[in-house]
MARVEXDO-931657 format. One line per 5 residues: for each residue y, z, x of N, C-alpha, C. Coordinates in pm, 1 decimal. Each point is the difference from the previous one (the first is absolute). Layout:
Y,Z,X,Y,Z,X,Y,Z,X | ...
***
This chain:
11132.8,-7826.5,3986.4,120.7,-84.6,9.1,23.2,-40.3,144.5 | 18.1,-128.3,24.4,16.6,-51.0,136.4,134.8,40.7,57.3 | 4.0,23.9,131.8,124.1,38.3,65.5,68.0,-122.3,58.7 | 113.9,22.2,62.5,76.7,-110.2,57.1,-68.6,-54.9,124.5 | 46.2,-115.2,43.7,-52.5,-59.7,121.1,-74.8,-127.3,-29.4
-120.8,-12.1,53.7,-81.4,-119.2,-21.1,-62.4,0.6,-139.0 | 3.6,-114.2,-64.7,-53.0,-15.3,-135.4,-101.8,-113.1,0.3 | -121.6,28.3,-44.8,-101.5,-104.3,-11.0,28.2,-85.4,-123.1 | 10.8,-130.7,21.5,19.2,-93.2,-111.3,-132.2,-63.4,-41.0 | -71.8,-54.1,99.3,-126.5,-67.9,-28.3,-99.8,23.5,112.0
-128.1,2.1,-35.5,-109.3,4.4,96.5,-117.3,-73.4,-62.2 | -67.0,-82.7,79.2,-114.0,-71.6,-54.8,-71.8,-80.5,106.3 | -107.9,-64.2,-42.0,-76.3,-90.1,86.3,1.4,-137.3,-64.6 | 36.2,-101.8,76.4,13.0,-135.8,-54.1,-89.0,-97.0,76.6 | -54.2,-96.4,-72.5,-79.1,-107.5,58.9,67.0,-132.2,-35.5
27.1,-80.3,101.6,68.0,-128.0,-21.3,-85.7,-114.5,53.0 | 12.3,-113.0,-65.9,-68.9,-122.1,41.4,105.3,-108.9,21.4 | 67.8,8.1,114.3,105.5,-95.8,35.6,112.4,-3.2,-103.5 | 21.5,112.7,-69.6,103.2,3.1,-104.4,108.6,104.1,28.5 | 2.7,52.2,122.4,101.4,100.3,36.5,109.7,-71.7,77.1
76.6,-81.0,-71.9,102.7,-83.8,62.4,131.1,15.1,-77.3 | 85.8,89.1,47.5,125.8,28.7,-68.9,113.4,-1.8,102.0 | 111.6,-58.4,-39.9,111.6,-19.0,92.4,120.9,85.1,-38.1 | 79.0,31.9,102.8,129.1,68.3,-16.5,-12.0,128.1,-81.8 | -91.9,86.2,43.3,-16.6,131.0,-62.6,93.0,97.4,70.8
74.5,77.2,-77.0,95.9,94.2,57.8,14.2,116.0,-97.1 | -49.1,116.9,38.1,-12.8,111.3,-94.3,68.1,126.4,51.3 | 38.0,90.9,-91.3,60.6,126.1,41.6,-102.9,106.0,37.4 | -126.3,-37.6,1.7,-105.9,94.3,37.2,-79.3,-54.5,118.4 | -76.6,88.6,64.3,-81.4,-38.1,115.7,-142.2,-32.3,-44.1
-67.0,-80.7,80.6,-139.7,-34.7,-23.7,-83.3,37.7,122.3 | -117.1,57.6,-23.8,-99.5,21.6,104.9,-126.8,-72.1,-42.7 | -57.1,-77.4,91.7,-123.4,-72.8,-27.6,-109.5,45.8,96.1 | -119.4,18.7,-52.8,-119.9,17.9,81.0,-88.9,-120.0,-29.3 | -11.4,-89.4,97.5,-76.7,-122.9,-21.8,-148.8,31.8,7.5
-72.8,-47.5,-100.4,-142.8,26.0,-11.7,-81.0,-114.4,60.7 | 15.6,-119.5,-54.4,-72.8,-117.3,48.7,90.2,-123.1,-7.5 | -29.2,-97.3,84.9,78.1,-122.7,0.3,131.4,16.2,74.7 | 79.0,-106.8,0.7,128.0,2.7,69.8,107.0,-70.1,-82.3 | 123.9,39.3,24.3,115.4,-62.8,-64.1,115.8,6.1,98.1
112.7,-56.0,-40.1,117.5,-0.3,87.1,121.0,53.7,-75.6 | 78.3,76.0,74.1,122.6,57.5,-53.3,117.1,-64.8,72.8 | 84.0,-71.8,-73.2,115.2,-68.0,59.6,123.3,89.7,-12.2 | 60.1,30.5,113.0,115.6,88.5,7.8,114.9,-72.6,68.6 | 122.3,51.5,-13.0,114.7,-67.0,63.2,-15.8,-20.0,150.2
-75.8,88.6,66.1,-12.7,-10.3,145.5,-135.4,-54.2,45.4 | -78.2,-56.5,-92.2,-126.4,-59.4,42.0,-110.6,18.1,-102.2 | -122.4,-36.7,41.5,-117.1,6.3,-87.5,-94.8,108.2,50.3 | -45.4,85.6,-92.1,-95.0,105.7,32.5,-134.8,-33.2,-63.3 | -103.9,-9.7,83.1,-135.0,-21.6,-51.1,-51.7,131.2,-58.8
-57.8,-5.2,-118.6,-56.2,117.9,-65.4,-151.6,-5.7,13.3 | -56.8,94.5,74.7,-141.7,-4.6,35.8,-72.8,126.3,-44.4 | -131.7,-8.3,-17.9,-78.3,115.3,-46.3,10.2,119.9,92.9 | -15.9,118.8,-62.6,-1.6,129.0,68.9,132.1,32.1,68.8 | 107.8,-52.4,-55.8,134.1,32.9,47.9,87.4,44.1,-116.1
96.9,86.0,31.0,102.3,41.6,-95.3,128.9,-75.3,30.4 | 72.6,-36.6,-105.3,127.3,-70.8,14.8,104.4,65.7,-88.9 | 124.9,-5.9,43.3,109.4,54.6,-80.4,112.1,-103.1,-11.7 | 55.7,-8.9,-119.4,118.8,-82.4,-24.8,106.9,93.8,-54.5 | 104.9,28.5,75.7,103.5,92.6,-46.3,75.8,-54.7,-121.0
74.9,85.9,-68.0,81.8,-46.5,-113.3,103.0,-103.7,45.3 | 39.0,-85.4,-93.3,106.2,-99.3,22.6,-31.8,-92.3,117.9 | -127.3,-34.3,15.9,-41.9,-93.1,104.6,-43.3,-130.9,-64.7 | 74.0,-105.8,24.5,-33.8,-130.2,-57.1,-127.9,-51.0,65.9 | -99.2,-38.1,-82.0,-126.6,-45.4,56.2,-73.0,-90.9,-97.7
-101.2,-71.1,51.7,-83.7,-89.0,-80.8,-145.2,18.3,41.6 | -91.2,-29.4,-94.9,-143.1,12.0,25.6,-65.1,-137.8,2.6 | -102.3,-14.2,85.0,-75.9,-124.8,5.7,-147.7,33.1,18.3 | -82.3,-52.1,-88.5,-143.6,26.1,3.5,-72.6,-126.8,-41.9 | -92.8,-48.5,83.2,-69.0,-125.2,-32.5,-151.7,15.5,-7.2
-47.3,124.5,-17.2,-143.8,23.9,-8.2,-24.0,134.9,-67.7 | -122.5,47.5,7.1,-33.0,131.1,-57.1,76.0,109.1,74.9 | 52.0,96.1,-76.7,81.3,106.0,60.5,-2.0,121.2,-92.4 | -35.4,116.3,54.9,2.0,122.5,-80.3,73.0,109.3,76.4 | 69.5,84.1,-73.2,81.1,104.0,62.5,26.3,113.9,-97.0
30.6,116.2,56.7,56.5,111.2,-75.6,152.0,-9.6,14.6 | 71.8,23.2,-107.8,146.2,-4.9,4.8,58.3,131.0,-52.0 | 108.1,41.9,62.2,74.0,119.8,-41.2,147.5,-37.2,-6.6 | 62.5,26.4,-112.0,144.1,-18.8,-14.3,63.1,138.0,-14.8 | 98.1,30.7,82.6,64.5,131.0,-9.6,151.2,-14.0,11.7
65.8,87.0,-71.9,145.9,-2.8,-11.5,54.3,130.8,55.0 | 112.6,-8.5,69.0,62.7,120.3,54.6,129.0,28.7,-74.1 | 13.5,123.5,-43.3,117.3,43.3,-75.5,128.6,-40.7,72.2 | 81.6,-81.6,-68.2,120.7,-53.7,62.9,114.3,100.5,8.7 | -15.3,115.7,-65.5,107.3,99.6,3.9,-9.7,89.7,123.1
-108.3,-12.1,76.0,-16.9,83.4,118.2,94.4,-44.0,111.2 | 53.3,97.1,71.6,91.2,-31.8,110.5,-75.2,-64.0,116.5 | -124.4,41.9,21.5,-81.2,-55.0,108.1,-127.9,-57.1,-60.3 | -26.9,-127.1,29.9,-115.1,-67.1,-60.1,-87.8,-58.9,110.4 | -125.7,41.6,0.6,-92.8,-42.0,105.1,-14.6,-151.2,4.3
-19.3,-60.6,-117.0,-26.5,-143.4,-4.3,119.7,-82.4,46.2 | 116.2,60.0,-4.8,122.0,-70.8,39.3,41.5,29.4,143.1 | -36.5,117.7,50.4,53.7,46.4,127.2,-83.7,-37.6,122.3 | -116.1,-63.3,-21.6,-88.0,-31.7,112.7,-38.1,-147.7,3.0 | -26.1,-48.5,120.2,-56.9,-133.1,20.4,-149.9,19.6,20.3
-79.5,-49.9,-93.5,-143.5,24.6,2.1,-76.1,-114.4,67.0 | -111.2,33.7,67.8,-89.5,-107.6,43.3,-59.4,-63.9,-125.0 | -13.0,-130.5,-0.6,-51.2,-65.2,-121.0,-148.3,20.8,-19.4 | -71.9,10.7,110.0,-146.5,6.5,-6.2,-51.7,116.1,83.3 | -94.4,76.0,-55.8,-71.9,101.4,77.1,-147.6,-6.8,-38.8
-86.3,34.8,93.7,-143.4,-0.2,-28.2,-32.9,112.5,-97.3 | -77.0,-31.3,-102.8,-37.3,99.1,-100.8,-127.2,72.8,42.8 | -0.8,130.7,-17.0,-118.3,80.5,29.2,-80.7,19.8,-128.1 | -120.4,54.3,16.0,-82.5,31.5,-116.9,70.8,103.3,-87.5 | 73.8,90.5,64.0,72.9,101.2,-76.4,113.7,-63.0,-79.7
66.7,-100.0,58.2,105.7,-71.2,-73.2,-56.5,-61.6,-127.3 | -114.3,-64.5,12.4,-61.7,-61.9,-117.3,-37.4,106.2,-103.3 | -51.5,114.1,48.4,-35.7,108.0,-92.2,123.8,50.1,-74.5 | 113.1,7.9,69.3,124.3,42.5,-64.6,41.9,-98.5,-108.3 | -7.3,-129.0,31.3,38.8,-102.4,-97.3,-92.3,5.0,-121.2
-129.5,13.4,24.2,-95.4,5.7,-110.8,21.8,125.0,-84.5 | 34.2,110.9,64.1,28.4,123.3,-75.0,127.5,-15.8,-81.9 | 100.2,-64.8,56.3,124.6,-23.0,-72.7,-26.4,-82.0,-125.7 | -86.1,-99.3,12.4,-36.0,-81.8,-116.0,-80.5,81.1,-100.6 | -87.2,86.8,50.0,-84.8,81.4,-87.9,81.9,93.7,-87.9
104.7,59.8,55.5,78.7,96.4,-78.0,114.3,-66.2,-76.5 | 18.8,-130.0,22.9,101.3,-77.0,-74.2,-65.0,-127.0,-55.6 | -98.8,15.1,-89.2,-81.2,-114.4,-42.8,72.0,-100.1,-88.9 | 112.5,37.7,-56.2,68.5,-89.4,-93.9,126.0,-61.1,59.6 | 6.5,-4.3,132.9,120.8,-53.3,63.7,-23.1,-137.1,61.6
-111.0,-64.1,-34.0,-26.3,-134.3,51.6,89.7,-102.3,-68.7 | 33.4,-104.6,72.8,81.2,-107.6,-56.5,-80.2,-78.8,-102.7 | 65.2,-34.6,-109.7,-63.6,-85.8,-100.4,15.9,-147.2,37.3 | 103.8,-28.4,77.8,27.1,-135.3,48.3,35.1,9.3,148.0 | -37.2,-101.4,78.0,26.6,2.3,143.4,123.8,-79.0,39.9
52.2,-81.3,-89.8,123.2,-73.3,26.9,115.6,99.9,0.3 | 75.4,12.3,111.7,111.5,95.4,3.9,98.5,-16.6,-115.1 | 14.9,-121.6,-52.3,91.8,-19.9,-112.2,-46.4,74.3,-124.9 | -128.4,34.0,-3.7,-54.4,68.7,-116.2,14.6,151.9,9.3 | 3.1,52.3,124.2,4.9,146.0,11.8,123.0,51.9,73.4
65.1,-85.4,78.9,113.6,43.6,81.2,128.1,-20.8,-79.1 | 21.1,84.4,-100.9,114.8,-15.2,-87.4,43.9,135.9,-51.3 | 111.9,1.2,-69.1,61.5,125.9,-40.7,-89.2,81.6,-91.6 | -61.3,-63.6,-99.8,-80.5,75.3,-95.9,-121.4,62.4,67.5 | -64.2,-73.6,91.7,-117.1,52.9,69.7,38.4,114.3,93.2
109.9,-15.9,73.4,43.4,103.5,93.1,32.2,128.8,-73.7 | 77.7,-9.6,-105.4,38.1,119.2,-75.9,-122.1,64.2,-64.4 | -90.0,-82.8,-53.6,-121.5,51.1,-63.5,-87.4,74.6,99.9 | -17.8,-55.8,119.5,-85.0,63.9,100.2,60.8,129.2,53.3 | 131.2,3.0,16.5,66.1,123.5,43.2,-17.2,107.4,-106.4
11.1,-39.6,-126.5,-18.3,93.9,-110.9,-142.6,53.9,-3.5 | -98.1,-87.2,21.1,-140.4,43.2,0.8,-24.8,99.4,112.6 | 59.1,-28.3,115.7,-20.2,88.7,113.8,59.4,137.8,-27.7 | 114.9,2.9,-65.2,66.6,126.9,-29.4,-82.5,87.0,-94.3 | -90.1,-62.4,-75.4,-80.9,73.3,-97.6,-136.8,40.7,53.7
-27.0,-29.2,126.8,-128.7,37.8,57.2,-16.2,151.5,2.2 | -121.6,50.5,-20.4,-24.1,143.7,18.6,36.7,40.1,142.2 | 43.6,122.1,17.1,50.0,44.4,130.0,-102.9,-19.5,110.7 | -127.4,34.0,-25.3,-100.0,-9.9,106.7,-24.2,-145.5,40.7 | 9.4,-92.5,-96.9,-17.6,-142.0,32.6,120.9,-53.0,76.1
120.2,40.0,-42.2,120.5,-49.1,67.7,6.7,51.1,143.4 | -42.7,124.6,22.6,1.6,55.2,135.5,-100.5,-73.0,88.5 | -121.6,-22.6,-52.1,-100.3,-71.1,80.0,43.0,-144.4,24.2 | 55.3,-63.3,-103.1,47.8,-138.0,14.2,106.6,-9.4,107.8 | 98.1,88.6,-8.3,108.0,-1.4,99.1,-54.4,28.6,140.1
-95.9,92.8,9.2,-59.3,32.0,129.3,-69.0,-119.6,63.2 | -73.2,-76.7,-81.6,-68.3,-118.8,51.9,101.2,-105.5,43.2 | 104.6,-19.1,-80.9,103.2,-97.5,37.1,63.0,36.1,134.1 | 29.3,128.6,19.2,60.2,42.2,126.6,-98.8,-14.5,116.0 | -128.6,26.5,-24.9,-98.9,-16.6,106.5,-10.0,-146.1,43.3
-4.5,-90.1,-97.3,-6.7,-142.2,33.7,127.4,-45.5,70.5 | 113.7,48.1,-48.5,126.8,-36.9,62.5,8.8,56.1,142.0 | -59.6,117.7,21.1,4.0,61.0,133.4,-72.4,-85.3,103.6 | -97.9,-77.6,-43.7,-71.1,-89.1,92.5,95.4,-105.2,57.4 | 91.0,-46.9,-83.4,99.8,-96.2,47.7,110.9,70.8,78.0
36.0,121.3,-44.9,107.3,74.4,66.8,-35.8,35.4,143.6 | -129.9,12.4,26.7,-44.9,34.1,134.9,52.8,-99.4,102.7 | 14.0,-126.4,-42.0,47.9,-104.2,90.7,133.8,-58.3,-44.5 | 64.3,66.5,-94.0,129.3,-47.7,-50.2,112.9,47.6,91.0 | 113.2,-65.3,-13.4,119.0,38.4,76.6,116.2,18.5,-96.3
79.3,104.8,18.7,116.9,16.8,-86.8,92.0,-120.8,11.3 | 52.7,-43.7,-112.2,94.3,-111.5,4.9,124.4,39.4,78.0 | 37.5,125.0,-14.6,119.2,48.3,69.2,-26.5,139.9,54.4 | 7.1,13.9,131.0,-12.2,131.8,62.2,137.2,66.0,-4.9 | 27.3,71.1,-107.9,132.5,59.3,-18.8,9.5,131.0,77.6
90.4,3.8,96.0,17.2,121.0,80.3,125.5,76.7,-39.0 | 87.9,-64.1,-75.9,126.0,64.0,-39.3,-9.1,46.4,-145.2 | 16.9,130.0,-21.6,-13.1,56.6,-134.6,102.1,-57.5,-97.5 | 115.8,-40.2,50.6,103.4,-55.1,-87.9,-45.9,-132.0,-61.1 | -64.4,-83.7,80.3,-48.3,-128.2,-51.5,-119.5,21.4,-92.2
-84.5,95.5,32.7,-113.0,31.4,-88.4,51.0,43.8,-137.2 | 105.2,81.1,-0.2,60.9,43.4,-126.0,57.5,-119.1,-76.2 | 66.3,-91.1,70.5,62.0,-116.0,-64.8,-105.2,-92.8,-59.9 | -111.8,-18.2,68.2,-106.7,-84.6,-54.0,-50.8,55.5,-132.6 | -19.7,131.4,-4.4,-44.7,62.9,-124.9,107.5,-12.0,-107.8
125.6,14.6,40.3,111.0,-11.0,-95.7,7.3,-141.1,-58.6 | -16.6,-100.6,84.4,4.4,-139.2,-47.2,-109.7,-24.4,-102.1 | -119.5,45.5,28.4,-112.5,-22.0,-91.0,23.4,66.6,-134.8 | 56.6,119.1,2.8,22.4,73.4,-125.2,117.2,-55.7,-79.8 | 88.7,-72.0,65.6,121.1,-49.3,-65.6,11.0,-152.0,8.1
-114.5,-67.0,-0.8,-1.2,-144.1,23.7,71.6,-78.2,-109.6 | 15.2,55.9,-119.7,69.9,-70.3,-107.5,152.4,0.3,19.9 | 48.7,86.4,85.2,144.7,11.6,17.5,54.2,-105.4,97.0 | 130.4,-17.1,-5.5,68.2,-82.9,99.9,19.5,87.8,123.5 | -84.4,-17.4,98.4,0.0,85.6,118.1,94.9,-57.9,104.6
108.6,69.8,23.8,101.1,-46.7,94.4,-20.3,64.7,136.3 | 17.3,-80.5,103.5,-23.2,49.5,135.2,92.5,115.6,34.6 | 123.2,-6.5,-49.0,94.8,107.7,28.4,-50.6,133.1,-54.5 | -54.7,-2.5,-122.2,-50.9,122.7,-61.9,-122.9,52.3,73.5 | -89.1,-90.8,39.2,-119.5,42.1,73.7,38.0,59.5,134.7
98.7,-60.2,65.8,44.8,51.4,129.4,57.8,140.7,-14.1 | 76.5,22.5,-107.5,58.5,132.4,-23.2,-107.9,105.7,-18.6 | -109.4,-38.2,-64.4,-109.3,95.0,-21.8,-64.3,42.3,131.7 | 17.8,-82.3,102.3,-52.0,32.6,133.3,108.1,57.3,91.4 | 121.4,11.1,-53.6,113.9,44.5,80.5,21.7,-91.7,120.6
-11.5,-130.2,-26.7,19.2,-99.8,104.3,102.4,-102.6,-44.9 | 59.0,-68.0,97.3,83.8,-114.1,-34.6,-91.6,-112.7,-48.7 | 57.6,-95.7,-71.5,-79.9,-110.9,-51.8,-68.7,-76.3,113.2 | 75.3,-32.6,105.7,-57.0,-76.9,110.8,-111.1,76.7,71.3 | 23.0,130.2,21.4,-101.8,82.2,66.2,-125.5,7.9,-87.3
19.3,15.1,-129.9,-112.4,7.4,-93.3,-83.2,-128.4,4.3 | 66.3,-114.7,-2.3,-71.1,-128.6,1.9,-81.8,-14.1,128.2 | 59.9,37.2,113.3,-72.0,-10.3,127.7,-121.2,93.1,2.9 | 19.6,123.3,-47.0,-109.1,97.9,1.1,-111.9,-42.3,-95.2 | 37.5,-48.2,-117.5,-98.5,-43.7,-98.4,-84.1,-114.6,57.2
66.7,-96.9,59.7,-71.2,-115.4,56.9,-91.8,43.3,113.9 | 44.6,94.2,79.9,-81.8,50.2,110.1,-126.9,66.1,-52.2 | 11.6,76.5,-109.5,-113.6,75.2,-53.9,-92.4,-86.2,-85.5 | 56.3,-91.1,-77.9,-77.0,-73.6,-101.6,-28.2,-143.9,42.1 | 74.0,-47.5,97.6,-10.8,-139.5,45.4,44.3,-98.5,-107.9
81.4,46.6,-89.9,64.7,-82.6,-101.9,140.6,52.8,-19.0 | 90.7,-84.9,-44.0,131.6,50.6,-37.1,-13.5,76.4,-131.2 | 91.4,92.5,-29.0,-6.3,69.8,-129.1,0.6,-96.1,-118.1 | 81.3,-104.4,8.5,8.1,-96.6,-110.3,-132.8,-71.2,-20.8 | -65.5,-41.5,107.9,-129.3,-68.2,-11.5,-104.6,92.1,-61.1
0.7,125.4,42.3,-97.1,96.1,-53.1,22.9,23.7,-148.9 | 125.3,20.1,-37.6,33.4,24.1,-140.8,-39.7,-120.2,-85.2 | 32.0,-118.6,46.6,-36.0,-120.6,-75.4,-150.7,-12.5,-17.1 | -73.4,30.4,104.7,-146.1,-7.6,-7.3,-53.4,95.6,-105.8 | 51.9,123.6,-1.5,-46.5,99.3,-97.3,43.4,-36.6,-141.8
116.9,-58.4,-14.8,45.0,-42.1,-132.8,-88.9,-112.3,-54.7 | -38.3,-93.3,85.5,-84.9,-110.1,-45.2,-139.8,51.2,-33.8 | -50.5,95.1,75.4,-129.4,59.5,-34.6,7.4,68.9,-136.1 | 111.5,67.5,-26.7,18.1,63.6,-130.5,10.7,-105.5,-109.3 | 66.0,-110.8,29.8,10.2,-109.4,-97.4,-137.7,-56.6,-31.6
-84.8,-14.1,100.9,-136.5,-47.7,-22.7,-74.3,94.4,-94.0 | 15.6,128.8,23.9,-65.1,98.3,-86.7,51.6,-10.6,-142.9 | 130.3,-17.9,-16.3,58.7,-11.1,-133.7,-45.6,-127.5,-70.4 | -17.8,-107.0,76.4,-51.5,-123.4,-59.3,-143.0,18.8,-48.9 | -73.8,87.8,66.3,-137.6,29.1,-40.3,-5.9,92.6,-121.4
89.7,95.8,-7.1,-17.0,108.9,-96.5,97.6,-2.8,-116.7 | 92.6,-95.0,-3.3,94.3,-8.8,-111.4,13.2,-144.8,-45.2 | 58.6,-16.7,-117.0,30.5,-133.6,-51.8,148.0,-33.1,17.5 | 67.9,76.3,84.3,143.7,-19.1,19.7,29.8,-138.7,54.9 | 112.2,-55.5,-42.6,42.4,-129.7,51.7,35.4,13.5,147.9
-14.9,-109.5,72.6,25.9,2.3,143.9,143.0,43.3,30.2 | 95.0,-48.8,-78.3,139.4,38.4,25.3,20.5,148.8,-22.7 | -71.6,57.4,-97.9,13.0,143.2,-26.2,-60.7,82.3,112.8 | -109.8,-49.3,56.4,-60.3,68.6,114.5,94.9,-2.5,118.8 | 63.3,-114.3,22.3,94.0,-9.8,112.2,116.9,96.1,-18.9
50.7,9.6,-123.0,111.5,91.1,-26.6,-43.8,146.0,13.4 | -121.2,29.9,-46.6,-48.4,138.0,8.0,-15.7,44.9,144.7 | -24.7,-95.7,88.3,-12.0,31.4,142.1,132.3,-18.4,73.8 | 107.6,-11.0,-78.2,137.0,-5.2,52.8,31.5,-127.6,76.7 | -65.2,-111.1,-39.0,39.8,-131.4,49.9,97.3,-59.2,-101.2
121.3,-27.4,41.3,99.7,-55.5,-91.5,-10.1,-151.5,-13.2 | -66.4,-63.1,95.7,-13.5,-145.6,2.0,-147.6,-35.8,-18.1 | -36.2,-52.7,-116.8,-139.9,-31.9,-29.5,-52.2,-109.7,91.9 | 83.8,-97.0,32.8,-42.2,-108.2,89.3,-37.5,54.3,137.5 | 80.7,93.7,49.5,-30.8,62.5,128.5,-130.9,78.2,-9.1
-18.3,72.9,-110.0,-124.0,74.9,-21.1,-120.5,-93.8,3.7 | 10.6,-114.7,-68.0,-110.1,-96.5,-2.9,-32.2,-52.9,139.9 | 104.6,-31.6,76.7,-21.6,-51.1,136.4,-63.5,106.1,89.3 | 49.4,122.0,-11.4,-52.0,109.3,81.6,-145.4,30.1,-36.8 | -30.1,-1.9,-129.7,-136.1,26.1,-46.6,-96.8,-100.9,62.1
36.9,-128.3,-3.6,-88.3,-103.6,54.9,-12.0,12.0,151.1 | 108.5,33.7,66.6,-2.7,14.7,145.7,-96.4,110.1,41.8 | -1.3,110.1,-74.2,-81.2,115.5,37.7,-143.5,-11.2,-50.3 | -18.2,-48.6,-122.8,-134.1,-0.2,-60.8,-73.9,-132.5,13.0 | 73.5,-106.9,28.0,-62.9,-131.2,7.9,-1.9,-74.9,-131.3
38.7,66.9,-108.4,5.5,-60.8,-133.2,132.2,36.7,-65.1 | 49.2,-85.1,-88.0,117.9,36.4,-78.5,-43.2,100.7,-106.4 | 93.2,76.9,-58.6,-38.6,93.7,-106.2,-75.2,-66.8,-113.9 | 43.5,-118.5,-40.6,-68.2,-68.9,-110.3,-139.7,-44.4,41.9 | -15.6,-46.6,124.4,-133.0,-37.5,49.1,-89.8,122.2,9.0
57.1,111.5,45.4,-76.2,124.0,11.4,-47.8,45.5,-136.9 | 87.9,-5.2,-98.5,-38.2,41.5,-135.5,-99.9,-97.3,-61.2 | 7.3,-126.6,38.3,-93.9,-99.9,-53.8,-142.4,28.0,45.1 | -16.2,71.1,112.5,-134.2,37.7,45.2,-43.9,129.8,-64.3 | 79.7,52.1,-92.4,-20.4,132.5,-59.1,-6.4,-11.1,-151.4
-80.7,-93.4,-50.2,-8.8,-20.8,-143.8,-98.9,97.0,-60.6 | 42.9,87.3,-91.0,-92.3,93.4,-61.5,-111.2,-72.4,-73.7 | -115.2,65.8,-3.6,-117.5,-56.5,-65.1,28.0,-37.1,-144.9 | 82.1,77.8,-68.5,25.7,-26.5,-141.1,74.8,-130.6,-20.9 | 63.9,-52.4,103.8,75.6,-123.7,-14.3,-77.5,-122.1,47.9
-123.7,21.7,41.0,-76.9,-111.4,55.3,-96.6,-54.3,-103.7
***
């Protein structure tokens, strides 16, 4: 039985002939690519990343991106999900280098991961076919049923590959104050609630103004901005894993104004909730 933490969703080797061209992909899981042959381009909000052979690449969760490929291109792909109930999440807490040089050992790890998980290859390469609620839930369920020795080795390989990026990663927030570290964990665990600044300040035994200043100093965001960001990330996950109406998702996350929720969602994610869900059509509906 698999333990908490990183969960393998998919692993495989793909060959494309100028057909890896998908726009506005935004997922609640991370992707790692080991490019085998050929080249492609990854379009991100802050620029274009060339994808070249013998390199490893990572795309963190909730990162809006597009693919462009105009020739032969082959790669190994890994999709992994991090348990959202954890107070501290590696994929969320660090800024990763996008590209690192792959070693022979890295390739051996990827090939071994594929060897022990032979039935986790994608049946379709279009994200609209696999990046949806039914696929996500199904893959998490499959992972939970892995034999213990396979789940331990799988998790070990995922952490080894992730450690290659962590070597050059930087924490998003160097938290030096234990009170703010506690509040960050509290926010994540209670993201569905209406989190009031006065209540959070009391938990730190601080005045509201002092709390806001300290939070901004430690996190480089206001408490409200941070909370909104985490709520929208949770909304993205709910759009992927449930059939709930958008207004119900907004209410469940304690937004009383659906119009405000829609505006905030688009501001943070780059897409409106309806546009985001439109890129998430389950295979059974296609």
